[in-house]
C-alpha positions in Angstrom: 45.1 90.4 5.1 49.0 90.2 3.6 51.2 87.5 3.4 55.3 87.4 2.7 55.9 84.1 0.5 59.4 83.4 -0.1 60.8 84.5 -3.2 62.3 82.2 -5.9 64.9 84.6 -7.3 66.7 84.9 -4.2 70.4 83.8 -4.3 70.9 80.9 -3.0 67.5 79.6 -3.9 66.0 78.2 -0.9 62.8 76.8 -2.9 64.5 75.6 -6.0 61.9 74.8 -8.7 59.0 75.5 -6.3 57.3 78.4 -4.5 56.0 78.3 -1.0 53.5 80.6 0.5 51.1 80.6 3.6 47.7 81.3 2.8 44.1 81.9 4.7 40.6 80.8 4.2 39.2 83.9 5.4 40.4 87.7 5.4 40.8 87.8 9.5 41.1 85.6 12.3 37.7 84.8 14.3 38.2 85.4 17.7 37.3 82.0 20.0 37.2 80.1 16.6 39.6 78.2 14.1 40.6 79.7 10.7 42.1 77.0 8.2 45.4 78.2 6.8 47.4 76.2 4.1 51.1 75.8 3.2 50.9 76.2 -0.6 53.7 74.6 -2.6 53.7 75.3 -6.5 56.3 73.1 -8.4 57.6 73.5 -11.9 56.4 70.6 -14.5 57.8 67.4 -13.7 58.7 67.9 -10.3 57.1 66.5 -7.2 57.1 66.7 -3.1 56.3 63.9 -0.7 53.5 63.0 1.7 54.0 61.9 5.5 55.1 58.6 4.2 57.4 59.4 1.0 58.0 55.9 -0.1 61.1 54.4 -1.1 62.9 57.6 -1.3 62.3 61.3 -0.2 61.3 63.4 3.0 58.0 64.5 4.3 57.4 68.1 5.0 58.1 69.5 8.3 56.9 73.0 9.5 57.9 74.9 12.8 55.5 77.5 13.8 56.0 80.7 15.5 52.5 82.1 17.2 51.7 84.9 19.4 50.2 84.3 22.9 46.8 83.0 22.6 47.2 81.3 19.6 47.6 77.5 18.7 48.0 75.3 15.5 46.6 71.8 14.9 48.7 69.1 13.1 49.3 69.7 9.6 46.5 67.6 7.5 47.7 66.5 4.2 45.3 65.6 0.9 45.3 62.1 -0.5 48.6 61.4 -1.9 49.2 60.4 -5.2 51.2 57.3 -6.5 54.2 58.0 -7.9 55.9 55.1 -9.5 59.9 55.7 -10.0 60.8 52.3 -11.2 62.1 50.3 -9.6 61.1 52.7 -6.6 57.7 53.9 -5.4 57.1 57.2 -4.0 54.1 59.0 -2.5 53.5 62.8 -3.0 52.0 65.6 -5.0 52.8 67.1 -8.4 52.4 70.6 -9.7 50.6 72.2 -6.6 49.5 71.0 -3.1 47.9 72.7 -0.1 48.9 71.3 3.3 46.1 72.3 5.9 46.4 73.5 9.5 43.7 75.0 11.8 44.8 78.5 13.5 42.6 78.7 16.8 42.6 82.0 18.6 41.8 82.6 22.1 38.4 84.4 22.8 40.5 86.7 25.5 42.3 88.4 22.3 40.7 92.0 21.6 38.9 92.6 18.2 41.2 94.2 15.9 44.6 92.8 17.0 47.0 92.0 14.3 48.7 88.3 14.6 51.5 87.5 12.6 51.6 84.0 12.0 55.0 82.4 10.7 56.5 79.1 9.8 59.5 77.5 8.9 59.2 74.9 6.6 61.4 72.2 5.1 60.5 70.1 2.3 62.0 68.1 -0.8 61.6 68.5 -4.3 62.6 65.8 -6.9 62.5 65.1 -10.7 65.5 63.4 -11.9 67.5 64.8 -9.1 66.4 65.8 -5.6 66.8 69.3 -4.0 66.3 70.0 -0.5 63.9 73.3 0.1 63.2 75.6 2.9 61.4 78.7 3.4 60.1 81.1 6.1 56.5 82.3 5.4 54.4 84.7 7.3 50.6 85.6 7.3 49.3 88.6 9.3 45.8 89.4 9.7 43.6 91.3 12.2 41.2 89.4 14.8 37.5 89.8 14.1 34.0 88.5 15.4 33.1 88.3 11.4 35.2 87.1 8.7 34.9 87.0 5.1 36.2 84.6 2.4 39.7 85.3 0.9 40.6 84.5 -2.5 42.1 81.2 -1.4 38.8 79.9 0.1 37.7 77.8 -2.7 41.2 76.0 -3.1 41.5 75.4 0.7 37.9 74.1 0.4 38.9 71.6 -2.6 41.6 70.6 -0.5 39.5 69.8 2.5 37.4 67.7 0.1 40.6 65.5 -0.8 41.6 64.6 3.1 41.6 61.0 3.7 38.2 60.1 4.8 37.4 58.1 8.0 36.3 54.3 7.8 32.8 55.1 9.3 30.5 52.5 7.3 33.2 50.3 6.4 33.7 46.7 7.4 37.5 46.0 7.3 39.7 43.0 8.3 43.5 42.6 7.8 45.3 39.1 8.0 49.1 38.2 8.0 49.6 35.6 5.3 53.2 34.6 5.3 55.0 37.2 3.1 51.5 39.0 2.5 49.1 41.2 4.2 45.6 40.7 2.9 43.2 43.4 3.5 39.3 42.7 3.2 36.9 45.5 3.0 33.2 45.9 2.6 32.2 49.5 1.5 29.3 51.6 2.6 26.2 52.3 0.4 27.8 56.0 -0.5 30.9 54.3 -1.9 30.1 50.7 -3.4 29.0 52.1 -6.6 32.5 54.1 -7.0 35.0 50.9 -6.3 37.1 51.2 -9.2 40.2 49.5 -8.4 42.1 49.7 -5.2 45.7 50.8 -4.0 46.6 51.0 -0.5 49.7 53.4 1.0 50.7 52.5 4.2 51.1 55.4 6.8 54.9 54.5 7.7 57.9 52.9 6.0 59.1 49.2 6.9 55.6 48.0 6.4 55.0 47.0 2.8 57.4 46.7 -0.3 56.3 49.9 -1.7 57.4 49.0 -5.3 55.8 45.5 -5.4 52.4 45.0 -7.3 49.3 45.1 -5.4 46.6 42.7 -6.4 42.9 43.3 -5.8 39.6 41.3 -6.6 36.2 43.5 -6.4 32.9 41.8 -6.1 29.9 44.3 -5.7 30.7 46.2 -2.4 33.4 44.0 -1.3 37.2 44.1 -2.4 40.3 42.2 -1.2 43.7 43.2 -1.5 47.0 41.5 -1.4 50.2 43.6 -0.5 53.9 42.3 0.0 55.0 42.9 3.5 58.5 44.8 3.9 61.8 42.9 5.0 62.0 43.1 8.5 58.2 43.6 9.1 57.7 42.4 12.6 55.8 39.5 13.0 54.4 40.9 16.3 52.9 43.8 14.7 49.4 44.1 15.9 48.0 46.8 13.8 47.8 47.7 10.0 47.1 51.5 9.0 47.1 53.1 5.8 45.2 55.3 3.0 43.0 53.2 1.1 42.5 54.7 -2.7 39.4 53.2 -4.1 38.3 54.8 -7.4 40.5 55.0 -10.3 38.8 57.7 -11.8 39.0 59.8 -8.9 42.6 59.5 -7.2 41.8 62.0 -4.8 39.2 59.7 -3.3 40.6 57.6 0.0 39.8 56.0 3.3 41.7 55.9 6.3 42.6 52.0 7.4 43.4 51.2 11.0 42.5 47.6 11.9 43.9 44.9 13.9 46.3 42.6 12.0 45.3 39.0 12.8 48.5 36.9 12.5 47.0 34.1 10.5 44.6 34.1 7.2 41.7 32.2 6.7 42.1 29.2 4.3 39.7 30.6 1.9 41.8 33.8 1.4 45.0 32.1 0.6 42.8 30.1 -2.1 41.5 33.5 -3.7 45.2 34.8 -3.4 46.7 31.8 -5.3 44.0 32.8 -7.9 45.0 36.5 -7.8 48.7 35.7 -8.4 47.9 32.9 -11.1 48.2 33.6 -15.1 44.4 34.2 -15.2 44.5 36.9 -12.7 44.4 39.8 -15.4 41.4 38.0 -17.2 39.2 37.0 -14.4 36.0 38.7 -14.9 36.9 40.8 -18.0 38.1 44.3 -17.7 41.4 45.1 -15.9 41.9 48.3 -14.2 45.1 50.2 -12.9 45.6 52.2 -9.9 49.3 53.0 -9.7 50.7 49.4 -10.1 47.6 47.7 -8.8 46.0 45.2 -11.0 42.2 45.0 -10.3 40.4 42.1 -12.0 36.4 42.5 -11.3 35.0 39.0 -10.3 31.9 37.9 -8.6 33.9 35.6 -6.4 31.3 35.2 -3.9 33.6 33.7 -1.4 35.6 36.8 -1.2 32.3 38.5 0.1 31.8 35.8 2.5 35.1 36.0 4.1 34.7 39.7 4.4 31.6 39.9 6.3 32.7 36.8 8.4 33.8 39.5 11.1 30.7 39.1 13.3 32.6 41.0 16.2 34.0 39.4 19.5 30.7 40.4 21.6 28.3 38.6 19.1 30.6 35.7 18.6 30.7 35.1 22.6 27.0 35.2 22.7 26.1 32.9 19.7 28.7 30.4 21.0 27.1 30.3 24.4 23.7 29.8 22.8 25.0 27.0 20.4 26.4 25.6 23.4 23.2 25.5 25.3 21.4 24.0 22.1 24.2 21.4 21.7 22.6 19.5 24.7 19.8 18.9 22.4 21.8 17.7 19.3 21.6 13.9 18.3 25.4 13.2 19.1 24.9 14.4 22.8 22.1 12.2 23.6 23.9 9.3 25.1 25.8 11.5 27.4 22.6 13.2 28.1 20.9 10.4 29.1 23.8 9.4 31.9 23.8 12.5 32.9 20.0 12.3 34.0 21.1 9.3 35.6 23.5 11.0 37.7 21.1 13.6 38.9 18.5 10.8 39.7 21.3 9.0 41.9 21.5 12.2 43.8 18.0 12.4 44.4 17.1 12.5 48.2 20.3 14.1 49.5 19.9 16.7 52.4 23.0 18.7 52.1 21.6 21.6 50.5 22.9 20.9 47.4 26.4 21.6 48.2 28.0 18.6 47.0 26.1 18.7 43.8 27.2 22.2 43.0 30.9 21.1 43.4 30.6 18.2 41.2 28.6 20.5 38.6 31.6 22.9 39.0 34.1 20.2 38.3 32.2 18.8 35.6 32.1 22.3 33.9 35.9 22.6 34.5 36.3 19.3 32.4 34.2 20.6 29.6 36.2 23.8 29.7 39.6 22.1 29.8 38.5 19.5 26.9 37.5 22.6 24.7 40.6 24.5 25.6 42.8 21.6 24.5 40.8 20.9 21.2 41.1 24.7 20.5 44.5 24.7 21.5 45.4 22.0 19.1 43.2 23.1 15.9 44.5 26.7 16.3 48.1 25.5 16.6 47.7 22.9 13.6 46.0 25.6 11.5 48.7 28.3 12.3 51.4 25.6 10.9 49.5 25.4 7.6 47.1 22.5 8.3 43.7 22.6 6.6 41.4 21.7 9.6 38.1 22.6 11.1 35.7 21.7 14.1 35.5 17.9 14.5 38.8 17.3 12.9 39.9 14.8 15.3 37.1 12.7 14.1 38.6 12.9 10.4 41.4 10.5 12.0 40.3 6.6 11.9 42.6 6.2 14.9 40.4 8.6 17.2 37.2 7.2 15.8 38.6 3.8 17.0 39.4 4.7 20.4 36.2 6.7 20.9 34.2 3.9 19.7 36.3 1.2 22.2 35.7 3.9 25.2 31.9 3.8 24.6 31.8 0.5 24.2 33.4 -0.1 27.4 31.2 2.3 29.1 28.1 0.7 27.8 29.2 -2.7 29.4 29.9 -0.9 32.5 26.1 0.4 32.5 25.2 -2.9 31.6 26.7 -4.4 34.5 29.4 -6.4 33.1 32.0 -4.7 35.5 32.1 -1.7 37.8 34.3 1.2 38.0 35.5 2.8 40.9 35.6 5.9 39.0 32.9 6.1 36.8 33.1 8.2 33.5 29.3 8.1 33.3 28.3 10.0 35.9 28.1 13.8 37.1 29.3 13.0 40.6 26.5 11.3 42.3 27.0 12.3 45.9 25.3 9.2 47.4 27.6 7.0 45.7 30.5 8.5 47.0 32.0 9.3 43.9 35.2 11.4 43.2 35.3 14.5 41.6 37.7 13.1 38.8 34.6 11.3 38.0 32.7 14.4 37.2 35.8 15.9 35.5 36.1 13.0 33.0 32.4 13.1 32.3 32.9 16.6 31.1 35.8 15.5 29.0 33.3 12.6 27.5 30.7 15.0 26.8 32.9 17.4 24.9 34.3 14.4 22.7 30.9 12.9 22.0 29.6 16.5 21.1 32.1 17.3 18.5 30.5 15.5 15.5 27.4 18.0 15.8 27.3 21.8 15.1 24.2 23.4 16.6 22.4 26.4 15.3 24.7 29.7 15.9 27.9 27.6 16.4 29.0 27.8 12.8 29.5 31.4 12.6 30.9 31.6 16.1 33.3 29.2 15.1 34.3 30.5 12.0 35.0 33.8 13.5 37.1 32.0 16.4 39.5 30.3 13.9 40.2 33.6 11.9 41.0 35.6 15.2 44.1 36.0 17.5 44.6 32.8 19.5 43.4 34.4 22.7 40.2 35.4 20.9 39.8 31.9 19.6 40.1 30.4 23.2 37.5 33.0 24.5 35.1 32.0 22.0 35.4 28.1 22.7 35.2 29.0 26.6 31.8 30.5 25.8 30.8 27.5 23.6 31.8 25.3 26.8 30.2 27.5 29.4 27.0 27.1 27.2 27.3 23.4 27.0 27.6 23.1 30.9 25.0 25.7 32.0 22.1 23.7 32.2 23.8 21.1 34.7 25.4 24.2 36.6 21.7 25.5 37.0 20.0 22.1 38.1 22.8 21.5 40.4 22.8 24.8 41.9 19.0 24.7 42.7 18.3 22.5 45.9 14.5 22.8 45.0 15.2 21.2 41.7 17.1 18.5 43.0 14.7 17.7 45.4 11.8 17.3 42.8 14.0 14.4 41.2 12.6 10.7 42.1 14.5 9.0 44.9 16.8 6.2 44.5 15.7 2.8 44.5 15.8 -0.8 43.2 14.4 0.6 39.7 17.6 2.7 39.3 19.6 -0.3 38.6 17.3 -1.2 35.7 17.2 2.5 34.5 21.1 2.5 34.4 21.3 -0.7 32.3 18.6 0.6 29.8 20.7 3.8 29.4 23.5 1.3 28.2 21.7 0.9 24.8 22.1 4.5 23.7 25.7 3.8 23.9 26.0 0.6 22.1 24.1 2.5 19.2 26.5 5.1 19.3 29.4 2.6 18.7 27.6 1.3 15.9 27.6 4.9 14.4 31.1 5.2 14.9 32.0 1.9 13.2 30.0 3.0 10.2 32.0 6.3 10.4 35.2 4.3 10.6 33.8 2.2 7.4 33.4 5.3 5.5 36.8 6.4 6.4 39.2 3.4 6.3 37.2 0.4 4.8 35.8 -2.6 6.1 38.8 -4.4 6.9 39.7 -1.7 9.5 36.1 -2.2 10.8 36.8 -6.0 11.4 40.1 -5.3 13.0 37.9 -3.1 15.5 35.3 -5.6 15.9 37.9 -8.3 16.9 39.4 -5.7 19.5 36.0 -5.0 21.0 36.0 -8.8 21.8 38.9 -8.4 23.8 37.7 -5.4 25.4 34.4 -7.3 26.5 36.8 -10.1 27.7 38.8 -7.9 29.8 35.6 -6.1 31.2 34.0 -9.6 32.0 37.3 -10.8 33.9 37.1 -7.3 35.9 33.6 -8.1 36.7 34.4 -11.7 37.9 37.5 -10.7 40.0 35.3 -7.9 41.6 32.3 -10.3 42.5 34.8 -12.4 43.9 36.5 -9.7 46.0 40.1 -10.0 44.4 41.0 -6.5 44.1 44.4 -7.4 42.2 42.8 -9.4 39.5 40.2 -6.6 39.0 42.8 -3.7 38.7 45.0 -6.2 36.2 41.8 -6.7 34.0 40.8 -3.1 34.0 44.5 -2.5 33.1 44.1 -5.1 30.2 41.0 -3.3 29.0 42.7 0.2 28.7 45.8 -1.2 27.1 43.4 -3.2 24.6 41.9 0.4 23.4 45.0 2.1 23.2 46.2 -0.7 21.1 43.2 -0.8 19.0 43.9 2.7 18.2 47.4 2.0 17.5 46.7 -0.9 15.1 44.1 1.2 12.8 46.8 4.3 13.0 49.3 2.1 11.5 47.0 0.3 8.8 47.0 1.6 5.2 43.6 3.7 4.5 41.6 2.3 1.9 38.7 4.6 1.6 35.7 3.1 -0.2 34.3 4.8 -3.3 31.1 2.7 -4.1 27.8 4.4 -2.9 29.8 7.1 -1.8 27.1 9.7 -3.2 23.8 9.3 -3.1 21.6 8.9 -6.3 21.1 12.2 -8.1 23.9 13.7 -6.5 27.4 14.4 -7.8 30.7 14.7 -5.8 31.4 18.5 -5.4 34.1 20.5 -6.9 34.5 24.1 -7.6 34.6 23.7 -11.3 31.5 21.5 -11.4 29.6 24.7 -9.5 30.8 27.0 -11.9 30.0 25.2 -15.0 26.6 24.3 -13.7 25.8 27.9 -13.1 27.4 29.0 -16.3 25.0 26.7 -18.3 21.9 28.3 -16.3 21.1 26.0 -13.4 20.9 26.7 -9.6 23.4 24.6 -7.7 22.6 22.9 -4.2 26.0 21.9 -2.2 25.4 19.7 0.9 28.9 20.0 2.8 28.7 17.0 5.3 30.7 14.3 7.1 29.8 10.8 8.2 30.8 11.7 11.7 28.3 14.7 11.5 25.3 13.5 13.2 23.4 16.6 12.5 24.2 16.1 9.0 22.7 12.6 8.9 19.6 14.2 10.7 19.2 16.8 8.1 19.5 14.4 5.1 16.8 12.3 6.5 14.4 15.0 7.7 14.9 17.5 5.0 17.1 16.5 2.0 16.0 13.2 0.8 12.1 13.8 1.5 9.8 13.4 -1.4 8.9 17.1 -1.0 12.8 18.5 -1.4 13.6 15.9 -4.2 10.5 16.7 -6.3 11.5 20.7 -6.0 15.1 19.8 -6.9 13.9 17.8 -10.0 11.3 20.4 -11.1 13.5 23.2 -10.9 16.5 21.3 -12.5 18.9 22.1 -9.5 22.5 20.4 -9.7 22.9 18.7 -6.5 26.6 18.4 -5.3 28.0 16.7 -2.3 31.2 17.7 -0.7 32.1 14.8 1.6 34.4 16.1 4.4 34.4 12.6 6.3 38.3 12.6 5.8 40.3 15.4 5.7 40.1 17.6 2.5 42.0 20.8 2.3 40.0 21.9 -0.5 36.8 21.5 1.1 38.2 23.2 4.4 39.1 26.2 2.5 35.9 26.7 0.9 34.2 26.2 4.4 36.6 29.0 5.8 35.3 31.1 2.6 32.0 31.2 3.9 33.0 31.8 7.3 32.6 28.2 8.8 34.7 25.8 10.3 33.2 22.5 10.0 29.7 20.9 8.8 27.0 21.0 8.3 26.9 23.7 5.8 24.3 24.0 3.0 25.0 26.3 0.3 22.1 27.3 -2.6 23.9 29.1 -6.0 21.3 30.8 -7.8 21.1 30.3 -11.5 22.0 33.9 -12.2 25.8 33.9 -11.8 25.6 37.6 -11.1 23.6 36.9 -7.8 25.0 35.9 -4.5 25.0 32.6 -2.9 22.5 31.8 -0.1 23.6 29.8 3.3 21.0 28.0 4.8 20.5 27.4 8.4 22.3 24.3 10.0 18.9 23.0 11.1 16.8 22.2 7.9 13.3 21.5 7.4 11.6 20.6 4.1 10.2 24.2 4.0 13.5 25.9 4.3 15.2 24.0 1.3 11.9 24.3 -0.8 12.0 28.1 -0.4 15.5 28.5 -1.0 15.0 26.4 -4.3 12.5 28.6 -5.2 14.2 31.7 -4.8 17.3 30.6 -6.6 15.3 29.4 -9.5 13.2 32.4 -9.9 14.1 34.5 -13.1 
């Protein structure tokens, strides 16, 4: 084999301060196979050349190949680039020596022993204090063979192959746009996690990042978060983020190719971490500071970092979890009142002989009402979060005005079931075909079911909704759609089965008594909502709502009297007064100054939550249990009574000296919302057990607690 490299002593010098040659891994070209060749550039000390993205200045290497018939060449493959600071600029490339690889494929039809001449015209740039364009024509001639031997360049080419950018197989990676930054969360596979030593990302192309801007990184075990400044003119519509991730300061040739969807909005927990990174404490967090290029890496045990990075459960699993969560939501305590009146509507449908056609139509309209309401809530939530609001699932119940309107609506429905007045369009039925109800009744029942369901978080819902709120709006709406379909599924199944409908008891005089009986769960719901309002806004506002409810009852009584007397106009006016009273009550509460009571807000033995208190308790050797809760969250209240406040659990807390903290999310609290998001959750309940050892990660408990679950978690967290 012979090669004809360019000469440096030519006049004019086409490759100033550098030598360019074309070398091969083997002494011949194997027929029907590929042979790796390399464009080898050797530069004088202090000079460098450039990668495919040269950075703020420079030009990438380009080659134009001349190949004989039956021979093809692959794209050039560059080794991991080096970070080359040139303040105030940043470049990416190579110093002293670089081999750029390409694979030569020889067709099996070429005879053995045929000499093949491979040539390339190469243009590149070499720079030091000045930059000089370089070009060269290189050739490599070798014969074809069926057996080949390594050349003297085989070891160098093998070493370069080991320095190629590796695929991200085994990595879990997400990227978010956070205003002027791109945030990259990455969890390393087992083969890499022990070598995470800082991080720096080189984008694949210009115009993506400000190359010279510092990149800040937090590392916690096998997980890292990297904050990078986007370039001016970076398009808001950019959907993917690609680049080379350097993640080992002691081995700068180790890198991973990143190619990930760019989510347009970051979770609040990530913003909190970035604020910490850019604060004065960033360089001292956790101790040692590592440097890769201009990236400052502070090792830390930031548990929330790992939680956000692993929150990406994938769209298919999120859809499945949301559907199952919607199914289970039918059994949660906040849905019991509506569930009871749904049963009533099916009983009213008993005895129909239309094959269930009308029942199916009403069930479909009910499902539509569920979906439209979920879409409305999800759209509002996603839009407000995109605008910077720190909100989560159940956010509307953090507003005293919304709680007021909901309490008055439920009170009116309870009066209706009690027989005080009748509605031509009952919100409490699923479209009883025997009573001539309209489809709008079924639609509004679906609306009510969703509104009443929002205080509850069923098992599996937390992870699904946490995922939905960190994705693109389309993906988020898909997850909420799956949740709605799960909530409506049991009624679709029942309404779609004539055999099941025929097994329901036939309507009769007993049904009116049963209907009035079902009003009492709704009255209980009103009491609960007023209790929530008291926790949010104080007793004065509750008093106002009670006075307004008297007006609602009066309007309902007048409507009932007019209906019994056959006075349609008077009935309509009374019902209009009822609706205006409800709306007016909400307006009055919305305009009132909020005075949240503080007395008895935290149970005995518990302290108000703060991030500083968690850190202080763990530093002193105590395990910490945090109850993220809200007064309007019925699931939270049930868990407190059946698990957290039982003698067994309280004894376990006391024996193990666990510090108990309560994060009350009854009213809007941006700090609590951010922490929920850092654990991949969008609402309450959330139960977090921090072990006494600060090096161990926190444990998330299930949404439905039992004493055994809590005691086991306490034992794990306090085992030395």
